[in-house]
C-alpha positions in Angstrom: 52.9 218.1 95.8 54.1 216.3 92.7 57.8 215.9 93.3 60.4 214.6 90.9 63.7 213.3 92.3 66.5 213.3 89.7 69.6 211.3 90.5 71.7 209.6 87.8 72.4 206.6 90.1 69.2 206.2 92.1 68.0 202.8 91.0 66.3 200.6 93.6 68.7 199.6 96.4 68.5 195.9 95.4 70.7 197.0 92.5 72.8 199.8 94.0 73.1 200.2 97.8 73.1 204.0 98.2 69.5 204.6 99.1 69.3 208.3 100.0 67.0 209.2 97.1 64.8 206.1 97.7 64.5 206.9 101.4 63.4 210.4 100.6 60.8 209.1 98.2 59.5 206.6 100.8 58.8 209.3 103.5 57.7 212.0 101.1 55.0 209.5 100.0 54.0 208.8 103.6 53.6 212.6 104.0 51.0 212.5 101.1 53.2 213.7 98.3 53.3 212.1 94.8 57.0 211.1 93.9 58.8 209.9 90.8 62.5 209.0 90.8 64.3 209.4 87.5 67.6 207.5 87.1 69.8 206.1 84.4 69.1 202.5 83.3 72.8 201.6 83.7 73.6 200.4 87.2 76.8 202.0 88.6 79.7 199.6 89.4 77.7 196.8 87.6 77.2 195.2 84.2 73.4 195.4 84.7 71.4 197.5 82.5 67.6 197.8 83.3 66.7 198.5 79.7 67.7 195.8 77.2 65.8 197.0 74.2 65.5 200.3 72.3 62.8 201.8 74.6 63.7 205.4 75.6 62.6 204.8 79.2 61.1 202.1 81.4 58.8 202.7 84.4 58.7 200.3 87.4 57.2 200.3 90.8 59.4 198.8 93.5 58.2 198.8 97.2 55.5 201.2 96.2 58.0 203.8 94.8 57.8 204.8 91.1 61.2 204.6 89.3 61.7 205.8 85.7 64.8 204.4 84.1 66.2 206.5 81.2 68.0 204.4 78.6 71.7 204.9 78.8 74.6 202.8 77.5 76.5 200.7 80.0 80.0 201.4 81.1 82.6 199.3 83.0 85.2 201.9 84.2 86.0 205.6 84.4 86.8 205.9 80.7 85.1 207.2 77.6 81.9 205.2 77.9 81.2 206.5 81.4 81.5 210.1 80.0 79.1 209.3 77.2 76.7 207.8 79.7 76.9 210.9 81.9 75.7 213.1 79.1 73.1 210.6 77.6 71.0 210.7 80.8 70.2 214.5 80.8 69.7 214.6 77.1 67.3 211.8 77.0 65.6 212.8 80.3 64.4 216.0 78.6 62.7 214.0 75.9 60.6 212.0 78.3 59.3 214.6 80.8 56.1 215.2 78.7 54.9 211.7 79.6 54.6 212.5 83.3 52.4 214.8 85.4 53.9 218.2 85.7 56.0 218.6 88.8 55.5 221.2 91.5 59.2 220.7 92.6 62.3 219.0 91.3 65.1 217.9 93.5 68.2 217.3 91.3 71.3 215.5 92.6 74.8 216.6 91.7 76.0 213.0 91.7 76.6 213.8 88.1 76.6 217.6 87.4 75.0 217.4 83.9 72.0 215.6 85.4 71.7 218.2 88.2 71.8 221.1 85.7 69.3 219.4 83.5 66.9 218.9 86.4 67.2 222.5 87.4 66.5 223.7 83.8 63.5 221.3 83.5 62.1 222.8 86.7 62.3 226.3 85.3 60.6 225.2 82.1 57.6 223.8 84.1 57.6 226.6 86.7 58.4 224.2 89.4 60.6 224.8 92.5 64.2 223.9 91.6 66.4 222.4 94.4 69.9 221.3 93.8 71.2 218.6 96.1 75.0 218.8 96.3 76.5 215.4 97.3 79.9 216.0 95.9 82.0 219.2 95.5 82.9 219.1 91.8 85.6 219.7 90.8 87.2 220.4 94.2 87.2 216.7 95.1 89.1 215.9 91.9 91.8 218.4 93.0 92.0 217.2 96.6 92.3 213.5 95.5 95.0 214.5 93.0 93.0 213.5 90.0 93.5 216.9 88.4 96.1 219.7 88.9 95.0 223.1 90.1 97.0 224.4 87.1 94.8 222.5 84.6 93.1 225.2 82.4 90.0 223.0 82.1 89.5 223.5 85.9 88.4 227.1 85.4 85.6 225.9 83.1 84.5 223.2 85.6 84.3 225.7 88.5 82.3 228.0 86.3 79.8 225.3 85.5 79.6 224.5 89.2 78.8 228.1 90.1 76.3 228.4 87.3 74.5 225.2 88.7 74.4 226.8 92.2 73.0 230.0 90.7 70.4 228.2 88.7 68.9 226.6 91.8 66.2 228.2 93.9 67.6 226.4 96.9 70.8 224.5 97.6 71.2 221.5 99.8 74.6 220.3 100.8 75.2 216.9 102.3 78.3 218.3 104.0 77.7 220.9 106.7 80.5 223.2 105.5 78.8 223.8 102.1 78.6 227.5 102.5 82.3 227.6 103.8 83.1 226.2 100.3 81.1 228.9 98.6 82.9 231.6 100.6 86.3 230.0 99.9 85.5 230.1 96.2 84.5 233.8 96.6 80.9 233.2 95.4 79.0 234.5 98.4 77.8 237.7 96.6 76.1 235.7 93.9 74.9 232.8 96.1 73.3 234.2 99.2 73.5 232.4 102.5 69.8 232.1 103.0 69.4 229.7 100.0 72.0 227.3 101.3 70.8 224.4 103.5 72.4 221.3 105.1 70.9 217.9 105.1 73.5 215.1 105.6 73.1 211.5 104.7 71.4 209.4 107.4 69.9 206.1 108.3 66.4 204.6 107.9 65.9 203.5 111.4 62.9 201.5 110.5 64.9 199.3 108.1 68.0 199.3 110.4 66.1 198.0 113.4 64.2 195.4 111.4 67.4 194.1 109.9 69.1 194.1 113.3 66.4 191.8 114.6 65.9 189.5 111.6 69.2 189.2 109.9 71.9 187.9 112.3 75.0 185.9 111.8 76.5 183.1 113.9 80.0 184.4 114.7 81.7 183.2 117.8 83.9 186.4 118.1 80.9 188.7 117.9 79.3 186.7 120.8 82.4 186.5 122.9 81.9 188.9 125.9 85.5 188.4 127.1 87.0 190.4 124.2 86.7 194.1 123.3 85.5 194.1 119.7 86.7 196.9 117.4 84.6 196.5 114.3 85.2 197.9 110.7 82.8 197.4 107.9 83.4 198.5 104.4 85.6 198.2 101.3 89.2 196.8 101.6 90.9 198.6 98.8 94.2 200.4 98.6 92.5 203.8 98.9 91.0 202.7 102.2 94.4 202.3 103.8 93.5 199.4 106.0 97.2 198.8 106.4 97.1 201.6 109.0 94.7 199.5 111.1 97.2 196.6 111.0 99.8 199.0 112.3 97.4 200.1 115.0 96.8 196.5 116.0 100.5 196.0 116.4 100.6 198.9 118.8 98.1 197.3 121.2 99.3 194.9 123.8 96.0 194.2 125.6 95.1 190.7 124.5 91.3 191.2 124.9 91.2 193.9 122.2 90.4 192.3 118.8 89.8 193.9 115.4 87.0 192.3 113.4 87.0 193.5 109.8 84.1 192.8 107.5 84.5 193.6 103.8 86.3 192.7 100.6 88.4 194.3 98.0 91.6 194.0 96.0 93.8 194.8 99.0 92.6 192.0 101.1 95.1 189.3 100.1 98.1 191.6 100.8 96.6 192.5 104.2 95.9 188.8 105.0 99.5 188.0 104.1 100.8 190.8 106.4 98.7 189.3 109.3 100.4 186.0 108.8 103.9 187.2 108.1 103.9 189.7 111.0 102.0 187.5 113.4 99.3 190.1 114.0 97.0 187.8 115.9 94.5 190.4 117.1 93.1 191.1 113.6 90.5 188.9 112.1 89.1 189.2 108.5 85.5 188.1 108.4 84.8 188.4 104.7 82.0 190.3 102.8 78.4 190.2 104.0 75.2 191.6 102.6 74.3 195.0 103.9 71.3 193.7 105.7 73.6 191.9 108.2 75.6 195.1 109.1 73.1 196.4 111.7 73.5 193.2 113.7 77.3 193.2 113.3 77.8 196.8 114.3 75.4 196.4 117.2 77.5 193.6 118.6 80.7 195.8 118.5 82.2 197.4 121.5 83.6 200.1 119.3 82.9 200.9 115.7 85.7 202.5 113.8 85.2 205.0 110.9 88.4 204.7 109.1 89.6 207.0 106.3 92.6 208.8 104.9 92.5 212.5 105.9 92.1 214.7 103.0 91.7 218.6 102.8 88.2 218.2 101.5 87.1 217.1 105.0 87.4 220.8 106.0 83.9 221.1 104.6 82.5 218.1 106.5 81.7 214.5 105.8 78.7 212.5 104.8 79.8 208.9 105.1 76.8 206.5 105.3 78.5 204.2 107.7 78.7 207.0 110.3 74.9 207.0 110.6 74.7 203.2 110.6 77.2 203.2 113.5 75.0 205.7 115.3 71.9 203.5 114.9 74.0 200.6 116.3 74.1 202.4 119.6 77.8 201.9 120.2 80.7 204.4 120.5 82.4 205.6 117.3 86.0 206.3 116.7 86.8 208.4 113.7 90.5 208.0 113.0 90.8 211.2 110.9 90.4 215.0 111.7 87.2 216.7 110.4 85.7 220.1 111.1 82.1 218.9 110.9 81.9 215.3 112.1 78.3 214.3 112.9 79.4 211.6 115.4 81.5 214.0 117.4 78.8 216.7 117.2 76.2 214.4 118.9 78.9 213.1 121.4 78.6 209.6 120.1 82.4 209.3 119.7 85.7 211.1 119.2 88.0 211.9 116.3 91.8 212.0 116.2 93.6 215.2 115.1 96.9 213.4 114.2 96.0 209.9 113.0 99.2 208.0 113.7 99.1 204.3 114.6 100.1 205.2 118.2 97.4 207.8 118.6 94.7 205.6 117.2 95.8 202.8 119.5 95.6 205.1 122.5 92.1 206.2 121.5 91.0 202.6 121.4 92.5 201.9 124.8 90.7 205.0 126.1 87.3 203.4 125.3 88.4 200.1 126.9 89.1 201.9 130.2 85.9 203.9 130.4 83.7 203.2 133.3 80.3 201.8 132.6 78.4 205.1 133.0 80.7 207.0 130.6 80.7 204.1 128.1 76.8 204.0 128.2 76.6 207.8 127.7 78.4 207.3 124.3 76.0 204.5 123.5 72.9 206.6 124.3 74.2 209.6 122.4 74.7 207.4 119.4 71.2 206.3 119.4 69.9 209.9 119.9 72.1 210.9 117.0 70.5 208.2 114.8 67.1 209.8 115.7 68.4 213.2 114.5 69.7 211.7 111.2 66.7 209.3 110.7 65.4 209.7 107.1 62.0 210.3 108.5 63.2 213.5 110.1 65.6 214.4 107.3 62.6 214.2 104.8 60.8 216.8 106.9 63.8 219.1 106.4 63.7 218.4 102.7 60.0 219.5 102.6 60.9 222.7 104.5 63.5 223.5 101.8 61.1 222.9 99.0 58.6 225.2 100.7 61.4 227.8 101.1 61.8 227.6 97.3 58.1 228.3 96.9 58.2 231.4 99.2 61.3 232.8 97.3 60.0 232.3 93.9 
């Protein structure tokens, strides 16, 4: 099949680290399909623009994968320029389709809803199978994160646009397992049948993870210290991440062999470092930022990997954090310090979550892992690795093909 993958942000991972679309392309090609990724030329969270002249688009092959960058203006925050960029992409995308072989299927990501809607309409124009990939619940996430009030009159229009997008698709893929729960909660189940709703979470490319684990290692004395129990966090250190709670947890722990090793960077780091000094929290060590290729080695050296987040109502529909799957591939137990109805790590019995995430409860959960006998501990490790197989992109891509073929049967 000729398959187009449309995702506003899906530039090569060297520019932007979220590689879901690239991973699908890689394994679709290995299965014998022809794949083209369409993305905006502007790199998210960056000043880089992959088109610096007036060309409408630019084509590039990276690691054997064909990317088509659609010229879009750069933006530097969530203001007016980003909104302009969001609508430039679908408008210009429609103009360049004629230069490429007709698709048999289009998978359009909701990373930006206008791009997803455009992709679905292009699919209908060419008689191709139209698959919408829902990675974010727009606008529900805006409401849950307090960015927009439920009383805002514009919200009704946004929900209407979202519903239309779901109806336009031949098949729907949600990255969160509770996608159909959301549809039912909105009261849309009569117009969006259950059989067209599918679940494919994010995952891990085991091939790359295992290569990086073996070839990109760091010399860190704490990681190599077998006398301590290493609780590892990797990720952003911003106010929204609430790493201050982990410092509170550390203060609750009296066992001197338990150490928190935190890799990452962000605007909240200086304040947290000051707290560690002022409050003499000597079991927390900030290790700084590392390139993603070193994360497999770091997490594989942990005794416990912690998935840390603020609990939000949106989690009732499930989660799709990339780090959960990296942690699985590391083959070590996972502690999720937030409640979630559909937690992949808990479902594969690679870890536990906490229903009431207070500092005391999180500390007790960490101490639980410290006191496990070897057989119980190794069972968590083995389950994590098995879970990584389930969520390996090689297997997830087979599910994607099944969904595309379902679209063919239902047309």
